[in-house]
mmJSON file of the N, C-alpha and C atoms, coordinates in Angstrom:
{"data_MODEL":{"atom_site":{
"group_PDB":["ATOM","ATOM","ATOM","ATOM","ATOM","ATOM","ATOM","ATOM","ATOM","ATOM","ATOM","ATOM","ATOM","ATOM","ATOM","ATOM","ATOM","ATOM","ATOM","ATOM","ATOM","ATOM","ATOM","ATOM","ATOM","ATOM","ATOM","ATOM","ATOM","ATOM","ATOM","ATOM","ATOM","ATOM","ATOM","ATOM","ATOM","ATOM","ATOM","ATOM","ATOM","ATOM","ATOM","ATOM","ATOM","ATOM","ATOM","ATOM","ATOM","ATOM","ATOM","ATOM","ATOM","ATOM","ATOM","ATOM","ATOM","ATOM","ATOM","ATOM","ATOM","ATOM","ATOM","ATOM","ATOM","ATOM","ATOM","ATOM","ATOM","ATOM","ATOM","ATOM","ATOM","ATOM","ATOM","ATOM","ATOM","ATOM","ATOM","ATOM","ATOM","ATOM","ATOM","ATOM","ATOM","ATOM","ATOM","ATOM","ATOM","ATOM","ATOM","ATOM","ATOM","ATOM","ATOM","ATOM","ATOM","ATOM","ATOM","ATOM","ATOM","ATOM","ATOM","ATOM","ATOM","ATOM","ATOM","ATOM","ATOM","ATOM","ATOM","ATOM","ATOM","ATOM","ATOM","ATOM","ATOM","ATOM","ATOM","ATOM","ATOM","ATOM","ATOM","ATOM","ATOM","ATOM","ATOM","ATOM","ATOM","ATOM","ATOM","ATOM","ATOM","ATOM","ATOM","ATOM","ATOM","ATOM","ATOM","ATOM","ATOM","ATOM","ATOM","ATOM","ATOM","ATOM","ATOM","ATOM","ATOM","ATOM","ATOM","ATOM","ATOM","ATOM","ATOM","ATOM","ATOM","ATOM","ATOM","ATOM","ATOM","ATOM","ATOM","ATOM","ATOM"],
"id":[1,2,3,4,5,6,7,8,9,10,11,12,13,14,15,16,17,18,19,20,21,22,23,24,25,26,27,28,29,30,31,32,33,34,35,36,37,38,39,40,41,42,43,44,45,46,47,48,49,50,51,52,53,54,55,56,57,58,59,60,61,62,63,64,65,66,67,68,69,70,71,72,73,74,75,76,77,78,79,80,81,82,83,84,85,86,87,88,89,90,91,92,93,94,95,96,97,98,99,100,101,102,103,104,105,106,107,108,109,110,111,112,113,114,115,116,117,118,119,120,121,122,123,124,125,126,127,128,129,130,131,132,133,134,135,136,137,138,139,140,141,142,143,144,145,146,147,148,149,150,151,152,153,154,155,156,157,158,159,160,161,162,163,164,165],
"type_symbol":["N","C","C","N","C","C","N","C","C","N","C","C","N","C","C","N","C","C","N","C","C","N","C","C","N","C","C","N","C","C","N","C","C","N","C","C","N","C","C","N","C","C","N","C","C","N","C","C","N","C","C","N","C","C","N","C","C","N","C","C","N","C","C","N","C","C","N","C","C","N","C","C","N","C","C","N","C","C","N","C","C","N","C","C","N","C","C","N","C","C","N","C","C","N","C","C","N","C","C","N","C","C","N","C","C","N","C","C","N","C","C","N","C","C","N","C","C","N","C","C","N","C","C","N","C","C","N","C","C","N","C","C","N","C","C","N","C","C","N","C","C","N","C","C","N","C","C","N","C","C","N","C","C","N","C","C","N","C","C","N","C","C","N","C","C"],
"label_atom_id":["N","CA","C","N","CA","C","N","CA","C","N","CA","C","N","CA","C","N","CA","C","N","CA","C","N","CA","C","N","CA","C","N","CA","C","N","CA","C","N","CA","C","N","CA","C","N","CA","C","N","CA","C","N","CA","C","N","CA","C","N","CA","C","N","CA","C","N","CA","C","N","CA","C","N","CA","C","N","CA","C","N","CA","C","N","CA","C","N","CA","C","N","CA","C","N","CA","C","N","CA","C","N","CA","C","N","CA","C","N","CA","C","N","CA","C","N","CA","C","N","CA","C","N","CA","C","N","CA","C","N","CA","C","N","CA","C","N","CA","C","N","CA","C","N","CA","C","N","CA","C","N","CA","C","N","CA","C","N","CA","C","N","CA","C","N","CA","C","N","CA","C","N","CA","C","N","CA","C","N","CA","C","N","CA","C","N","CA","C","N","CA","C"],
"label_alt_id":[null,null,null,null,null,null,null,null,null,null,null,null,null,null,null,null,null,null,null,null,null,null,null,null,null,null,null,null,null,null,null,null,null,null,null,null,null,null,null,null,null,null,null,null,null,null,null,null,null,null,null,null,null,null,null,null,null,null,null,null,null,null,null,null,null,null,null,null,null,null,null,null,null,null,null,null,null,null,null,null,null,null,null,null,null,null,null,null,null,null,null,null,null,null,null,null,null,null,null,null,null,null,null,null,null,null,null,null,null,null,null,null,null,null,null,null,null,null,null,null,null,null,null,null,null,null,null,null,null,null,null,null,null,null,null,null,null,null,null,null,null,null,null,null,null,null,null,null,null,null,null,null,null,null,null,null,null,null,null,null,null,null,null,null,null],
"label_comp_id":["MET","MET","MET","ALA","ALA","ALA","ASN","ASN","ASN","HIS","HIS","HIS","LYS","LYS","LYS","GLY","GLY","GLY","ASP","ASP","ASP","ASN","ASN","ASN","ALA","ALA","ALA","PRO","PRO","PRO","ALA","ALA","ALA","ASP","ASP","ASP","VAL","VAL","VAL","THR","THR","THR","ASN","ASN","ASN","PHE","PHE","PHE","PRO","PRO","PRO","ASP","ASP","ASP","HIS","HIS","HIS","TYR","TYR","TYR","ALA","ALA","ALA","ASN","ASN","ASN","ILE","ILE","ILE","ALA","ALA","ALA","THR","THR","THR","LYS","LYS","LYS","CYS","CYS","CYS","VAL","VAL","VAL","SER","SER","SER","GLY","GLY","GLY","ALA","ALA","ALA","PRO","PRO","PRO","GLY","GLY","GLY","TYR","TYR","TYR","ARG","ARG","ARG","ALA","ALA","ALA","PHE","PHE","PHE","VAL","VAL","VAL","THR","THR","THR","THR","THR","THR","ARG","ARG","ARG","ASP","ASP","ASP","ALA","ALA","ALA","ALA","ALA","ALA","PRO","PRO","PRO","VAL","VAL","VAL","ILE","ILE","ILE","LEU","LEU","LEU","PRO","PRO","PRO","ASP","ASP","ASP","PRO","PRO","PRO","GLY","GLY","GLY","CYS","CYS","CYS","LYS","LYS","LYS","GLY","GLY","GLY"],
"label_asym_id":["A","A","A","A","A","A","A","A","A","A","A","A","A","A","A","A","A","A","A","A","A","A","A","A","A","A","A","A","A","A","A","A","A","A","A","A","A","A","A","A","A","A","A","A","A","A","A","A","A","A","A","A","A","A","A","A","A","A","A","A","A","A","A","A","A","A","A","A","A","A","A","A","A","A","A","A","A","A","A","A","A","A","A","A","A","A","A","A","A","A","A","A","A","A","A","A","A","A","A","A","A","A","A","A","A","A","A","A","A","A","A","A","A","A","A","A","A","A","A","A","A","A","A","A","A","A","A","A","A","A","A","A","A","A","A","A","A","A","A","A","A","A","A","A","A","A","A","A","A","A","A","A","A","A","A","A","A","A","A","A","A","A","A","A","A"],
"label_entity_id":["1","1","1","1","1","1","1","1","1","1","1","1","1","1","1","1","1","1","1","1","1","1","1","1","1","1","1","1","1","1","1","1","1","1","1","1","1","1","1","1","1","1","1","1","1","1","1","1","1","1","1","1","1","1","1","1","1","1","1","1","1","1","1","1","1","1","1","1","1","1","1","1","1","1","1","1","1","1","1","1","1","1","1","1","1","1","1","1","1","1","1","1","1","1","1","1","1","1","1","1","1","1","1","1","1","1","1","1","1","1","1","1","1","1","1","1","1","1","1","1","1","1","1","1","1","1","1","1","1","1","1","1","1","1","1","1","1","1","1","1","1","1","1","1","1","1","1","1","1","1","1","1","1","1","1","1","1","1","1","1","1","1","1","1","1"],
"label_seq_id":[1,1,1,2,2,2,3,3,3,4,4,4,5,5,5,6,6,6,7,7,7,8,8,8,9,9,9,10,10,10,11,11,11,12,12,12,13,13,13,14,14,14,15,15,15,16,16,16,17,17,17,18,18,18,19,19,19,20,20,20,21,21,21,22,22,22,23,23,23,24,24,24,25,25,25,26,26,26,27,27,27,28,28,28,29,29,29,30,30,30,31,31,31,32,32,32,33,33,33,34,34,34,35,35,35,36,36,36,37,37,37,38,38,38,39,39,39,40,40,40,41,41,41,42,42,42,43,43,43,44,44,44,45,45,45,46,46,46,47,47,47,48,48,48,49,49,49,50,50,50,51,51,51,52,52,52,53,53,53,54,54,54,55,55,55],
"pdbx_PDB_ins_code":[null,null,null,null,null,null,null,null,null,null,null,null,null,null,null,null,null,null,null,null,null,null,null,null,null,null,null,null,null,null,null,null,null,null,null,null,null,null,null,null,null,null,null,null,null,null,null,null,null,null,null,null,null,null,null,null,null,null,null,null,null,null,null,null,null,null,null,null,null,null,null,null,null,null,null,null,null,null,null,null,null,null,null,null,null,null,null,null,null,null,null,null,null,null,null,null,null,null,null,null,null,null,null,null,null,null,null,null,null,null,null,null,null,null,null,null,null,null,null,null,null,null,null,null,null,null,null,null,null,null,null,null,null,null,null,null,null,null,null,null,null,null,null,null,null,null,null,null,null,null,null,null,null,null,null,null,null,null,null,null,null,null,null,null,null],
"Cartn_x":[165.629,165.938,166.965,167.228,168.454,169.449,170.616,171.557,171.65,170.624,170.704,171.549,172.358,173.215,172.707,172.364,172.003,173.088,172.764,173.958,174.157,175.35,175.569,176.366,176.237,176.957,176.159,176.989,176.013,175.35,174.191,173.227,173.612,173.166,173.499,172.487,172.876,172.054,172.17,170.952,170.741,170.264,171.089,170.705,170.116,168.945,168.215,168.407,167.93,167.946,167.2,167.319,166.543,164.964,164.554,162.95,162.321,163.207,162.816,163.376,162.82,163.14,164.589,165.214,166.534,166.177,166.712,166.568,167.661,167.478,168.577,167.808,168.809,168.546,169.493,169.262,170.211,169.259,170.085,169.574,168.921,168.034,167.326,168.205,168.883,169.55,168.749,169.139,168.076,167.025,166.785,165.661,166.348,166.843,167.683,166.538,166.809,166.018,165.106,165.4,164.642,165.35,165.141,165.708,164.569,164.946,164.429,164.831,163.51,163.952,163.34,164.159,163.676,163.753,163.004,163.394,163.173,163.969,163.789,162.64,161.56,160.107,159.788,158.145,157.79,156.88,157.472,156.835,157.315,156.614,156.882,157.838,158.893,159.93,158.944,159.863,159.063,159.988,159.729,160.415,159.944,161.161,160.562,161.448,161.009,162.029,163.072,164.428,165.37,166.626,166.356,166.972,168.673,169.162,170.607,170.748,170.075,170.307,170.242,171.449,171.856,171.627,171.628,171.413,172.155],
"Cartn_y":[-1.48,-0.095,0.247,1.364,2.245,2.493,2.257,2.607,2.299,1.147,0.456,-0.913,-1.196,-2.289,-3.12,-4.221,-5.221,-6.034,-6.76,-7.068,-8.427,-8.811,-9.881,-10.911,-11.038,-11.689,-13.053,-14.432,-15.338,-15.595,-16.286,-16.564,-17.853,-17.901,-19.0,-20.159,-21.197,-22.418,-23.447,-24.179,-25.199,-26.315,-27.254,-28.63,-29.563,-30.031,-31.161,-32.515,-33.39,-34.884,-34.933,-35.789,-35.791,-35.77,-35.112,-35.254,-34.004,-33.404,-32.466,-30.882,-29.926,-28.701,-28.063,-27.797,-26.926,-25.343,-24.802,-23.375,-22.633,-21.207,-20.232,-19.077,-18.159,-17.018,-16.116,-14.986,-13.661,-12.547,-11.64,-10.167,-9.537,-9.024,-8.209,-6.687,-6.602,-5.267,-3.926,-3.116,-2.103,-1.611,-3.012,-3.12,-3.542,-2.805,-3.594,-3.892,-5.121,-6.016,-6.771,-7.148,-8.275,-9.174,-10.501,-11.758,-12.526,-12.498,-13.29,-14.71,-15.879,-17.023,-17.58,-18.228,-18.836,-20.472,-21.101,-22.799,-23.091,-24.272,-24.919,-25.34,-25.105,-25.609,-24.34,-24.714,-23.546,-22.871,-21.957,-21.301,-19.865,-18.957,-17.472,-17.565,-16.558,-16.106,-15.568,-15.733,-15.706,-14.317,-13.154,-12.066,-12.194,-12.197,-11.736,-10.936,-10.574,-9.653,-10.342,-10.056,-10.435,-9.3,-9.222,-8.072,-7.899,-9.394,-9.767,-8.926,-8.67,-8.084,-6.744,-6.021,-4.632,-3.585,-4.324,-3.299,-3.819],
"Cartn_z":[3.649,4.247,3.795,3.129,2.453,3.612,3.266,4.239,5.829,6.06,7.31,6.979,7.884,8.103,9.425,9.342,10.353,11.032,12.052,12.741,12.023,11.426,10.846,11.572,13.223,13.998,13.939,14.107,13.989,15.194,14.927,15.998,16.833,17.99,18.91,18.421,17.968,17.327,18.412,18.325,19.338,18.243,18.257,17.27,18.007,17.65,18.474,17.546,18.206,17.458,16.301,15.551,14.252,14.554,13.863,13.941,14.805,15.523,16.341,15.582,15.792,15.01,15.846,15.118,15.608,15.919,16.82,17.081,17.132,16.766,16.778,17.389,18.162,18.891,18.77,18.922,19.131,19.548,20.066,20.477,19.177,19.5,18.324,17.981,16.663,16.711,16.402,17.306,17.225,18.189,19.256,19.948,21.262,22.119,23.297,24.117,24.735,25.716,25.087,24.028,23.162,22.67,22.37,22.004,20.848,19.692,18.851,18.734,18.472,18.141,16.752,16.454,15.154,15.05,14.196,14.368,12.449,12.536,11.224,10.745,11.532,11.137,10.442,9.846,9.44,10.244,10.924,11.953,12.031,13.041,12.531,14.223,13.456,14.705,15.915,17.242,18.221,18.974,19.534,20.209,21.639,22.53,23.783,24.563,25.683,26.361,27.035,26.907,27.604,28.011,29.544,30.051,29.584,29.338,29.079,27.341,26.56,25.488,25.65,25.553,25.724,24.653,23.508,22.268,21.091],
"occupancy":[1.0,1.0,1.0,1.0,1.0,1.0,1.0,1.0,1.0,1.0,1.0,1.0,1.0,1.0,1.0,1.0,1.0,1.0,1.0,1.0,1.0,1.0,1.0,1.0,1.0,1.0,1.0,1.0,1.0,1.0,1.0,1.0,1.0,1.0,1.0,1.0,1.0,1.0,1.0,1.0,1.0,1.0,1.0,1.0,1.0,1.0,1.0,1.0,1.0,1.0,1.0,1.0,1.0,1.0,1.0,1.0,1.0,1.0,1.0,1.0,1.0,1.0,1.0,1.0,1.0,1.0,1.0,1.0,1.0,1.0,1.0,1.0,1.0,1.0,1.0,1.0,1.0,1.0,1.0,1.0,1.0,1.0,1.0,1.0,1.0,1.0,1.0,1.0,1.0,1.0,1.0,1.0,1.0,1.0,1.0,1.0,1.0,1.0,1.0,1.0,1.0,1.0,1.0,1.0,1.0,1.0,1.0,1.0,1.0,1.0,1.0,1.0,1.0,1.0,1.0,1.0,1.0,1.0,1.0,1.0,1.0,1.0,1.0,1.0,1.0,1.0,1.0,1.0,1.0,1.0,1.0,1.0,1.0,1.0,1.0,1.0,1.0,1.0,1.0,1.0,1.0,1.0,1.0,1.0,1.0,1.0,1.0,1.0,1.0,1.0,1.0,1.0,1.0,1.0,1.0,1.0,1.0,1.0,1.0,1.0,1.0,1.0,1.0,1.0,1.0],
"B_iso_or_equiv":[0.0,0.0,0.0,0.0,0.0,0.0,0.0,0.0,0.0,0.0,0.0,0.0,0.0,0.0,0.0,0.0,0.0,0.0,0.0,0.0,0.0,0.0,0.0,0.0,0.0,0.0,0.0,0.0,0.0,0.0,0.0,0.0,0.0,0.0,0.0,0.0,0.0,0.0,0.0,0.0,0.0,0.0,0.0,0.0,0.0,0.0,0.0,0.0,0.0,0.0,0.0,0.0,0.0,0.0,0.0,0.0,0.0,0.0,0.0,0.0,0.0,0.0,0.0,0.0,0.0,0.0,0.0,0.0,0.0,0.0,0.0,0.0,0.0,0.0,0.0,0.0,0.0,0.0,0.0,0.0,0.0,0.0,0.0,0.0,0.0,0.0,0.0,0.0,0.0,0.0,0.0,0.0,0.0,0.0,0.0,0.0,0.0,0.0,0.0,0.0,0.0,0.0,0.0,0.0,0.0,0.0,0.0,0.0,0.0,0.0,0.0,0.0,0.0,0.0,0.0,0.0,0.0,0.0,0.0,0.0,0.0,0.0,0.0,0.0,0.0,0.0,0.0,0.0,0.0,0.0,0.0,0.0,0.0,0.0,0.0,0.0,0.0,0.0,0.0,0.0,0.0,0.0,0.0,0.0,0.0,0.0,0.0,0.0,0.0,0.0,0.0,0.0,0.0,0.0,0.0,0.0,0.0,0.0,0.0,0.0,0.0,0.0,0.0,0.0,0.0],
"pdbx_formal_charge":[null,null,null,null,null,null,null,null,null,null,null,null,null,null,null,null,null,null,null,null,null,null,null,null,null,null,null,null,null,null,null,null,null,null,null,null,null,null,null,null,null,null,null,null,null,null,null,null,null,null,null,null,null,null,null,null,null,null,null,null,null,null,null,null,null,null,null,null,null,null,null,null,null,null,null,null,null,null,null,null,null,null,null,null,null,null,null,null,null,null,null,null,null,null,null,null,null,null,null,null,null,null,null,null,null,null,null,null,null,null,null,null,null,null,null,null,null,null,null,null,null,null,null,null,null,null,null,null,null,null,null,null,null,null,null,null,null,null,null,null,null,null,null,null,null,null,null,null,null,null,null,null,null,null,null,null,null,null,null,null,null,null,null,null,null],
"auth_seq_id":[1,1,1,2,2,2,3,3,3,4,4,4,5,5,5,6,6,6,7,7,7,8,8,8,9,9,9,10,10,10,11,11,11,12,12,12,13,13,13,14,14,14,15,15,15,16,16,16,17,17,17,18,18,18,19,19,19,20,20,20,21,21,21,22,22,22,23,23,23,24,24,24,25,25,25,26,26,26,27,27,27,28,28,28,29,29,29,30,30,30,31,31,31,32,32,32,33,33,33,34,34,34,35,35,35,36,36,36,37,37,37,38,38,38,39,39,39,40,40,40,41,41,41,42,42,42,43,43,43,44,44,44,45,45,45,46,46,46,47,47,47,48,48,48,49,49,49,50,50,50,51,51,51,52,52,52,53,53,53,54,54,54,55,55,55],
"auth_comp_id":["MET","MET","MET","ALA","ALA","ALA","ASN","ASN","ASN","HIS","HIS","HIS","LYS","LYS","LYS","GLY","GLY","GLY","ASP","ASP","ASP","ASN","ASN","ASN","ALA","ALA","ALA","PRO","PRO","PRO","ALA","ALA","ALA","ASP","ASP","ASP","VAL","VAL","VAL","THR","THR","THR","ASN","ASN","ASN","PHE","PHE","PHE","PRO","PRO","PRO","ASP","ASP","ASP","HIS","HIS","HIS","TYR","TYR","TYR","ALA","ALA","ALA","ASN","ASN","ASN","ILE","ILE","ILE","ALA","ALA","ALA","THR","THR","THR","LYS","LYS","LYS","CYS","CYS","CYS","VAL","VAL","VAL","SER","SER","SER","GLY","GLY","GLY","ALA","ALA","ALA","PRO","PRO","PRO","GLY","GLY","GLY","TYR","TYR","TYR","ARG","ARG","ARG","ALA","ALA","ALA","PHE","PHE","PHE","VAL","VAL","VAL","THR","THR","THR","THR","THR","THR","ARG","ARG","ARG","ASP","ASP","ASP","ALA","ALA","ALA","ALA","ALA","ALA","PRO","PRO","PRO","VAL","VAL","VAL","ILE","ILE","ILE","LEU","LEU","LEU","PRO","PRO","PRO","ASP","ASP","ASP","PRO","PRO","PRO","GLY","GLY","GLY","CYS","CYS","CYS","LYS","LYS","LYS","GLY","GLY","GLY"],
"auth_asym_id":["A","A","A","A","A","A","A","A","A","A","A","A","A","A","A","A","A","A","A","A","A","A","A","A","A","A","A","A","A","A","A","A","A","A","A","A","A","A","A","A","A","A","A","A","A","A","A","A","A","A","A","A","A","A","A","A","A","A","A","A","A","A","A","A","A","A","A","A","A","A","A","A","A","A","A","A","A","A","A","A","A","A","A","A","A","A","A","A","A","A","A","A","A","A","A","A","A","A","A","A","A","A","A","A","A","A","A","A","A","A","A","A","A","A","A","A","A","A","A","A","A","A","A","A","A","A","A","A","A","A","A","A","A","A","A","A","A","A","A","A","A","A","A","A","A","A","A","A","A","A","A","A","A","A","A","A","A","A","A","A","A","A","A","A","A"],
"auth_atom_id":["N","CA","C","N","CA","C","N","CA","C","N","CA","C","N","CA","C","N","CA","C","N","CA","C","N","CA","C","N","CA","C","N","CA","C","N","CA","C","N","CA","C","N","CA","C","N","CA","C","N","CA","C","N","CA","C","N","CA","C","N","CA","C","N","CA","C","N","CA","C","N","CA","C","N","CA","C","N","CA","C","N","CA","C","N","CA","C","N","CA","C","N","CA","C","N","CA","C","N","CA","C","N","CA","C","N","CA","C","N","CA","C","N","CA","C","N","CA","C","N","CA","C","N","CA","C","N","CA","C","N","CA","C","N","CA","C","N","CA","C","N","CA","C","N","CA","C","N","CA","C","N","CA","C","N","CA","C","N","CA","C","N","CA","C","N","CA","C","N","CA","C","N","CA","C","N","CA","C","N","CA","C","N","CA","C","N","CA","C","N","CA","C"],
"pdbx_PDB_model_num":[1,1,1,1,1,1,1,1,1,1,1,1,1,1,1,1,1,1,1,1,1,1,1,1,1,1,1,1,1,1,1,1,1,1,1,1,1,1,1,1,1,1,1,1,1,1,1,1,1,1,1,1,1,1,1,1,1,1,1,1,1,1,1,1,1,1,1,1,1,1,1,1,1,1,1,1,1,1,1,1,1,1,1,1,1,1,1,1,1,1,1,1,1,1,1,1,1,1,1,1,1,1,1,1,1,1,1,1,1,1,1,1,1,1,1,1,1,1,1,1,1,1,1,1,1,1,1,1,1,1,1,1,1,1,1,1,1,1,1,1,1,1,1,1,1,1,1,1,1,1,1,1,1,1,1,1,1,1,1,1,1,1,1,1,1]
}}}
């Protein structure tokens, strides 16, 4: 998207022991009330409601 800047703040990362997928999470920029979760495995991101995400 031209002229749109995303949120470059780091995600919160949880590292799991070997053989388990690590996860990263952060509030979705531009979508107040939602949090994204991604993993180091080949899986689609998951976006869930999170009232703690203010925007």
